[in-house]
Structure formats: C-alpha cells, structure tokens
N, C-alpha and C positions, 0 to 999 in steps of 0.2 A: 575409722579411716586412717590410711597410712600418712605419717607425716613427710612422706618422700612423694614427690611429683616425676612422674615419668611421662616424656612426649610420646612415646611409643609403647605398646606391649613389650614386654621382655619374653625371650625365648630361651627357656631354662633346662639343663639336662641334669639329672639326680642320678647319680651312679652309686648304689649300695645293694649289697647282696641281701640284706634284711629287709623283708617287705614292711615289717613294723615301723622301723626307721624311716624308710622311703615315704610311708603314709604321714609319719610324724613331721617331716619335712614338709611335705605339700601342705599338711594342715596349717602348719606355721605361716608359710608363704600366703596361703589364702587369708589367714587371719590378721596377717599384715598388710592386707589389701595390694599386694604385689601384683599388678596385671600381667596377662600373658598366658604363654602355654608352658606347660611343665610335662617334659617327658622323662619317663623313669626306665631304667635297665638295670638288671641284677648282677652285672659283669661289665668289664671294661676292654674285653678282646678286640672289639672293633671300635673302638672309640675314635681313634685317628680317621679312619673313613667316614665315620658319622660326622665328626666335626668339620671334615672337607665337604660332604654334603650337604650339612643344613648349618646355617649361620646362627650358632647359639652365642647368646650374650653372656653367659656364664655357666660354668660346670659346677654342679656340687658333687663332691667325690669323698666317698667314704675312704679312711685311711686303710681298713683291713679287709680285702677282697679275697676270693679264692685263687690262690696260685699268685699273686702279687701284691704290693702296696701301693698307696696312693703315689709315693716317691717314684716308682718305677713307670706309673702311667703318666704322671707329669713329665718325666724324662722322654717319654716316647712323644708325647704331644709337643712339647718344646722342639724335639728334633726334628719333627715334621714342619716346623716353622709355624705353628700355629699360635695366635696370640690370644686365644681365648680366655678371659679369665677364670680362674679355678680356685674355688674355695673348697679346703679339706675339712672333712668332718671327722673327729675322733674323740676320744675320751681326753681325761685330763692329764695328759703326758707331753710336758713341755719339749723334750727331744724329739717327738714325732712331729710336732707343730713346727719346730725350727727345720727340721729336715723337709718338710713340704715346702716352707717358704724358701729355702736354699735352692730346691729344684725348680721353683718357678711357679708355685701356688700361692695364694692369698692367706 
C-alpha cells in the first residue's frame, strides 16, 4: 500500500521513446499504488495540444527524445502557459537535471 493518500485518482502522461522505460515507469507507479490513469506516448510532438485537451496531473518526461530534449519540450509547454507539473527522467547527469529544473520541470 502507498504511504501517500490521494483524494482523487491521478491522470499521468508518460513521454518516453523507449517502450521498456515506459513499462518500467508504469510498473513502479502501480507497485507504489498510485491510483489513476497512466497514458503513454513515444514522442512529444503534440504534447502542448494534448495538455490543452486533457487535464493531466503530471507529465513524466524522458530527457532524450527523438529530435528534441526534455528542456525543449518543457520550454514549449511553459510558453503555452500550461502549469502542469513535469517530472524529468534521465540518467545520472546533474547538468541535465539542473537544465530541466531551470526550464520549469521538477
């Protein structure tokens, strides 16, 4: 059972081009008993339109995507005025993590 209590189920969007990584994220969220819906996509091309259409509680975003980085995606999301929390997932690279936070990710 999760040590966290949620009043309502969460709506999460996982953006990662690697199916194995998306599956691992989903598996960990389920194991942590995070309630809600988990949507997955393998690219961030239409992320702004998707976030306008669907009220996600959080985006879990891989740093290395085909053709762009998480920082570039975060800049597009924030430029559209969308306040959705964004969690960047990357390897052990402090500079990448700092750039993601500076762009508006968590």
